[in-house]
C-alpha positions as a Markdown table, in Angstrom:
| # | Residue | x | y | z |
|---|---|---|---|---|
| 1 | Met | 92.9 | 97.1 | 122.7 |
| 2 | Arg | 95.6 | 98.8 | 120.7 |
| 3 | Ile | 98.2 | 99.7 | 123.4 |
| 4 | Leu | 101.8 | 101.3 | 123.2 |
| 5 | Leu | 104.2 | 100.2 | 125.9 |
| 6 | Ile | 106.8 | 102.5 | 126.6 |
| 7 | Glu | 109.5 | 100.6 | 128.7 |
| 8 | Asp | 113.4 | 100.5 | 128.3 |
| 9 | Asp | 113.7 | 97.1 | 130.3 |
| 10 | Ala | 114.0 | 94.6 | 127.7 |
| 11 | Glu | 113.3 | 91.9 | 129.8 |
| 12 | Ala | 110.4 | 93.7 | 131.8 |
| 13 | Ala | 109.1 | 94.7 | 128.2 |
| 14 | Ala | 109.1 | 91.2 | 126.8 |
| 15 | Tyr | 107.2 | 90.1 | 129.9 |
| 16 | Ala | 104.5 | 92.8 | 129.6 |
| 17 | Ala | 103.9 | 92.4 | 125.9 |
| 18 | Lys | 103.6 | 88.7 | 126.1 |
| 19 | Gly | 101.0 | 88.8 | 128.7 |
| 20 | Leu | 99.2 | 91.5 | 127.0 |
| 21 | Arg | 99.2 | 89.9 | 123.5 |
| 22 | Glu | 98.2 | 86.6 | 124.9 |
| 23 | Ala | 95.2 | 88.2 | 126.4 |
| 24 | Gly | 94.3 | 89.3 | 122.8 |
| 25 | His | 95.6 | 93.0 | 123.0 |
| 26 | Val | 97.7 | 94.4 | 120.1 |
| 27 | Val | 101.0 | 96.0 | 121.6 |
| 28 | Glu | 103.4 | 98.0 | 119.9 |
| 29 | His | 106.8 | 99.0 | 122.0 |
| 30 | Ala | 109.1 | 101.9 | 122.4 |
| 31 | Leu | 112.4 | 101.8 | 124.2 |
| 32 | Asp | 112.8 | 105.5 | 125.4 |
| 33 | Gly | 110.8 | 108.5 | 126.1 |
| 34 | Asp | 111.6 | 110.2 | 123.0 |
| 35 | Ala | 110.5 | 107.2 | 120.9 |
| 36 | Gly | 107.3 | 106.8 | 122.9 |
| 37 | Leu | 106.5 | 110.4 | 122.4 |
| 38 | Asp | 106.9 | 110.2 | 118.9 |
| 39 | Met | 104.9 | 106.8 | 118.3 |
| 40 | Ala | 102.0 | 108.5 | 120.6 |
| 41 | Gly | 101.9 | 111.5 | 118.4 |
| 42 | Val | 101.3 | 109.4 | 115.2 |
| 43 | Gly | 99.5 | 106.2 | 116.6 |
| 44 | Asp | 95.9 | 105.7 | 117.5 |
| 45 | Tyr | 96.1 | 103.8 | 120.6 |
| 46 | Asp | 93.5 | 102.8 | 123.3 |
| 47 | Ala | 96.0 | 103.2 | 126.2 |
| 48 | Tyr | 99.6 | 103.7 | 127.3 |
| 49 | Ile | 101.6 | 102.0 | 129.9 |
| 50 | Ile | 104.6 | 103.9 | 130.7 |
| 51 | Asp | 107.5 | 103.3 | 132.8 |
| 52 | Arg | 108.2 | 106.2 | 135.0 |
| 53 | Met | 112.1 | 106.2 | 134.6 |
| 54 | Leu | 112.8 | 106.3 | 130.9 |
| 55 | Pro | 116.0 | 107.4 | 129.3 |
| 56 | Lys | 116.0 | 110.7 | 127.1 |
| 57 | Ser | 112.3 | 111.9 | 128.3 |
| 58 | Asp | 110.9 | 110.3 | 131.6 |
| 59 | Gly | 107.7 | 109.0 | 131.9 |
| 60 | Leu | 106.0 | 111.9 | 133.8 |
| 61 | Ser | 107.0 | 114.5 | 131.0 |
| 62 | Leu | 106.1 | 112.4 | 128.4 |
| 63 | Leu | 102.6 | 112.1 | 129.4 |
| 64 | Ala | 102.4 | 115.5 | 130.5 |
| 65 | Ala | 103.4 | 116.6 | 127.2 |
| 66 | Arg | 100.8 | 114.5 | 125.5 |
| 67 | Arg | 98.0 | 115.7 | 128.1 |
| 68 | Asn | 99.1 | 119.4 | 127.1 |
| 69 | Gln | 98.6 | 118.5 | 123.4 |
| 70 | Gly | 94.9 | 117.6 | 124.1 |
| 71 | Asp | 95.7 | 113.5 | 124.2 |
| 72 | Glu | 93.1 | 111.8 | 126.5 |
| 73 | Thr | 94.3 | 108.2 | 126.1 |
| 74 | Pro | 94.2 | 106.4 | 129.2 |
| 75 | Ala | 97.6 | 105.8 | 130.6 |
| 76 | Leu | 98.9 | 103.5 | 133.4 |
| 77 | Phe | 102.5 | 104.1 | 135.1 |
| 78 | Leu | 104.7 | 101.2 | 135.9 |
| 79 | Ser | 107.3 | 101.9 | 138.5 |
| 80 | Ala | 109.5 | 100.5 | 141.2 |
| 81 | Leu | 108.9 | 103.9 | 143.1 |
| 82 | Gly | 105.7 | 102.9 | 145.2 |
| 83 | Glu | 105.6 | 105.7 | 147.8 |
| 84 | Val | 102.5 | 107.8 | 148.3 |
| 85 | Asp | 104.5 | 111.1 | 146.9 |
| 86 | Asp | 105.3 | 108.9 | 143.9 |
| 87 | Arg | 101.9 | 107.7 | 143.1 |
| 88 | Val | 100.4 | 111.3 | 143.4 |
| 89 | Ser | 103.1 | 112.7 | 141.1 |
| 90 | Gly | 102.1 | 110.1 | 138.5 |
| 91 | Leu | 98.4 | 111.0 | 138.9 |
| 92 | Lys | 99.1 | 114.6 | 138.7 |
| 93 | Ala | 101.2 | 114.3 | 135.4 |
| 94 | Gly | 98.0 | 112.8 | 133.8 |
| 95 | Gly | 98.1 | 109.3 | 134.7 |
| 96 | Asp | 94.8 | 107.3 | 135.2 |
| 97 | Asp | 96.4 | 104.4 | 137.3 |
| 98 | Tyr | 99.6 | 103.5 | 138.7 |
| 99 | Leu | 101.2 | 99.8 | 139.2 |
| 100 | Val | 104.2 | 99.3 | 141.6 |
| 101 | Lys | 107.1 | 96.8 | 140.1 |
| 102 | Pro | 107.2 | 94.0 | 140.4 |
| 103 | Tyr | 103.6 | 93.2 | 139.8 |
| 104 | Ala | 101.4 | 90.1 | 138.7 |
| 105 | Met | 100.1 | 89.8 | 135.3 |
| 106 | Pro | 96.8 | 89.1 | 136.1 |
| 107 | Glu | 96.8 | 92.4 | 137.8 |
| 108 | Leu | 98.1 | 94.2 | 135.1 |
| 109 | Leu | 95.5 | 92.8 | 132.7 |
| 110 | Ala | 92.8 | 93.7 | 135.1 |
| 111 | Arg | 93.9 | 97.3 | 135.1 |
| 112 | Val | 94.4 | 97.5 | 131.5 |
| 113 | Glu | 90.8 | 96.3 | 131.0 |
| 114 | Ala | 89.6 | 98.9 | 133.6 |
| 115 | Leu | 91.3 | 101.6 | 131.6 |
| 116 | Gly | 89.3 | 100.2 | 128.5 |
| 117 | Arg | 86.0 | 100.5 | 130.3 |
| 118 | Arg | 86.8 | 104.0 | 131.3 |
| 119 | Arg | 87.2 | 105.0 | 127.6 |
| 120 | Ser | 83.9 | 103.1 | 126.8 |
| 121 | Ile | 85.4 | 101.7 | 123.5 |
| 122 | Glu | 82.6 | 100.6 | 121.3 |
| 123 | Pro | 83.6 | 97.5 | 119.2 |
| 124 | Ala | 82.6 | 99.6 | 115.8 |
| 125 | Ser | 85.4 | 102.0 | 116.7 |
| 126 | Val | 88.0 | 99.2 | 116.4 |
| 127 | Thr | 89.8 | 99.3 | 112.9 |
| 128 | Thr | 89.8 | 95.9 | 111.1 |
| 129 | Arg | 90.5 | 97.1 | 107.6 |
| 130 | Tyr | 93.4 | 99.3 | 106.2 |
| 131 | Gln | 93.9 | 100.5 | 102.7 |
| 132 | Val | 96.7 | 102.1 | 100.8 |
| 133 | Gly | 96.0 | 102.9 | 97.2 |
| 134 | Asp | 94.5 | 99.9 | 95.8 |
| 135 | Leu | 95.9 | 97.7 | 98.5 |
| 136 | Glu | 93.8 | 96.5 | 101.1 |
| 137 | Ile | 94.2 | 94.3 | 104.3 |
| 138 | Asp | 91.4 | 92.8 | 106.3 |
| 139 | Leu | 92.4 | 91.7 | 109.8 |
| 140 | Leu | 89.0 | 90.0 | 110.5 |
| 141 | Ser | 89.1 | 87.6 | 107.3 |
| 142 | Arg | 93.1 | 87.8 | 107.4 |
| 143 | Thr | 92.9 | 88.6 | 103.7 |
| 144 | Val | 95.0 | 90.7 | 101.4 |
| 145 | Arg | 93.9 | 92.1 | 97.9 |
| 146 | Arg | 95.6 | 94.3 | 95.5 |
| 147 | Ala | 93.2 | 95.7 | 92.6 |
| 148 | Ser | 90.7 | 93.1 | 93.9 |
| 149 | Gln | 93.3 | 90.5 | 93.1 |
| 150 | Lys | 93.9 | 88.0 | 96.2 |
| 151 | Ile | 97.3 | 87.8 | 97.7 |
| 152 | Asp | 98.5 | 85.0 | 99.9 |
| 153 | Leu | 100.7 | 85.9 | 102.5 |
| 154 | Gln | 102.7 | 83.7 | 105.1 |
| 155 | Pro | 101.5 | 84.5 | 108.9 |
| 156 | Arg | 104.7 | 86.6 | 109.2 |
| 157 | Glu | 104.4 | 88.4 | 106.1 |
| 158 | Phe | 100.9 | 89.1 | 106.9 |
| 159 | Arg | 102.0 | 90.3 | 110.6 |
| 160 | Leu | 104.7 | 92.5 | 108.8 |
| 161 | Leu | 102.3 | 94.0 | 106.3 |
| 162 | Glu | 99.9 | 94.7 | 109.0 |
| 163 | Tyr | 102.3 | 96.9 | 111.0 |
| 164 | Leu | 103.4 | 98.7 | 107.9 |
| 165 | Met | 99.6 | 99.7 | 106.8 |
| 166 | Arg | 98.8 | 100.6 | 110.3 |
| 167 | His | 101.7 | 103.1 | 109.8 |
| 168 | Ala | 101.1 | 104.0 | 106.3 |
| 169 | Gly | 103.2 | 107.0 | 105.2 |
| 170 | Gln | 105.4 | 106.8 | 108.1 |
| 171 | Val | 108.9 | 105.5 | 108.3 |
| 172 | Val | 109.0 | 102.5 | 110.1 |
| 173 | Thr | 112.6 | 101.6 | 111.4 |
| 174 | Arg | 114.4 | 98.1 | 111.6 |
| 175 | Thr | 114.2 | 98.2 | 115.5 |
| 176 | Met | 110.3 | 99.1 | 115.3 |
| 177 | Leu | 109.9 | 95.9 | 113.1 |
| 178 | Leu | 112.1 | 93.7 | 115.1 |
| 179 | Glu | 110.4 | 94.7 | 118.4 |
| 180 | Asn | 106.7 | 94.8 | 117.1 |
| 181 | Val | 106.7 | 92.1 | 114.4 |
| 182 | Trp | 109.4 | 89.6 | 115.6 |
| 183 | Glu | 109.2 | 90.6 | 119.3 |
| 184 | Tyr | 113.1 | 90.8 | 119.4 |
| 185 | His | 114.3 | 93.4 | 122.0 |
| 186 | Phe | 117.8 | 92.9 | 120.6 |
| 187 | Asp | 119.4 | 92.8 | 117.1 |
| 188 | Pro | 119.9 | 89.3 | 115.9 |
| 189 | Gln | 122.5 | 90.5 | 113.5 |
| 190 | Thr | 120.6 | 88.4 | 110.6 |
| 191 | Asn | 119.0 | 89.5 | 107.5 |
| 192 | Val | 115.4 | 88.3 | 108.5 |
| 193 | Ile | 114.0 | 91.4 | 107.8 |
| 194 | Asp | 115.5 | 92.1 | 104.5 |
| 195 | Val | 114.3 | 88.6 | 103.7 |
| 196 | His | 110.7 | 89.3 | 104.5 |
| 197 | Ile | 110.4 | 92.8 | 103.0 |
| 198 | Ser | 111.8 | 91.2 | 99.6 |
| 199 | Arg | 109.2 | 88.5 | 99.9 |
| 200 | Leu | 106.5 | 90.8 | 100.5 |
| 201 | Arg | 107.5 | 93.4 | 98.2 |
| 202 | Ser | 107.5 | 90.6 | 95.3 |
| 203 | Lys | 103.9 | 89.8 | 96.3 |
| 204 | Ile | 102.3 | 93.1 | 96.7 |
| 205 | Asp | 104.3 | 95.0 | 94.0 |
| 206 | Lys | 105.0 | 92.7 | 91.4 |
| 207 | Asp | 103.1 | 93.0 | 88.2 |
| 208 | Phe | 101.8 | 96.4 | 89.3 |
| 209 | Asp | 102.9 | 99.8 | 87.8 |
| 210 | Gln | 103.2 | 101.6 | 91.1 |
| 211 | Pro | 105.4 | 100.1 | 94.1 |
| 212 | Leu | 103.8 | 100.8 | 97.1 |
| 213 | Leu | 106.6 | 99.3 | 99.5 |
| 214 | Lys | 109.6 | 101.5 | 99.5 |
| 215 | Thr | 112.9 | 101.6 | 101.2 |
| 216 | Val | 113.8 | 104.7 | 103.1 |
| 217 | Arg | 117.7 | 104.7 | 102.8 |
| 218 | Gly | 119.3 | 104.7 | 106.2 |
| 219 | Ala | 116.1 | 104.9 | 108.1 |
| 220 | Gly | 113.8 | 101.9 | 107.4 |
| 221 | Tyr | 110.7 | 101.3 | 105.1 |
| 222 | Thr | 107.4 | 102.7 | 104.3 |
| 223 | Ile | 104.2 | 102.0 | 102.6 |
| 224 | Ser | 102.7 | 104.6 | 100.5 |
| 225 | Asp | 100.9 | 105.2 | 97.5 |
| 226 | Glu | 102.7 | 108.6 | 97.2 |
| 227 | Asp | 105.7 | 109.2 | 94.7 |
């Protein structure tokens, strides 16, 4: 499943994301309610895991806004607030389930699997191939081709390209890359992103007339076949 985790506590987010990824899920992370709302609006997720008490926009307001826009993606609330009234308010805001912190990872995984069954996800609906212009990435065979020419990538380069292709046409910030490609929930103060972007660009854009991987000054990066 492709899951959007909206959690402002870096340690709690790292714990949840690690367990979910080890169980085979794809996890993207937002640090606050506004970022989570933006990512939910442009992403294609199978489930949301939302902390109730978020900065900028709280979890209840965030999910209520998505439900008002017709978003039916299953959602699980995480919260230290565990009284009956708290649970009821979470369900009334559009939540499908409510898990009180602290929790055991097996329980979180079981509840996420239940959300997946509730949505009746069919294997054929899972996207395993992305294309931008003449650049293609196949997640099953883990191959990349441009104009039918095979491109060899290192594992981290492949993961970086996969994330960019999943968000094709959107600006991806450095923070998003650090959290979702490197799984850092802090800025390591290194040029690791610049180095990998440079390497990736040299492989997918070199010797081709149209560059696809672009730097958006002051914002981040995007991959697009539009000038």
